[in-house]
C-alpha angles and dihedrals in degrees: 000000000000122000092248092051091047091052090049091053091048092048091050092049091050091050092052091047091048094050094048090046092056092060092047094056097038102115099153126144118262114226121200122212128173117235096181133050121264089241093055091048090052091050091050091047093051090048091053091050093047090052091052097250091121132040120230090257093050090047093051093048094046091047090052091049091050093048091049089056099241134113116285112248115200128161110242126205129192096213096057091240120120 
């Protein structure tokens, strides 16, 4: 391996280590801000329930979260099963 290639490999390894280290030490505070109106969120939520994307229980919990002013916390699954 040539010296230039060796330095390139070392530089790439340091970059990967640096990027992964940033995520590991990122302990900042998450701030939530609404970018839509409560009414629009409720309309979107009802639409999702009507299309079968949410169960009645998920809909009720999300609606409560929206009306209380906080972020909506739903459990997501990749398989589509709840």
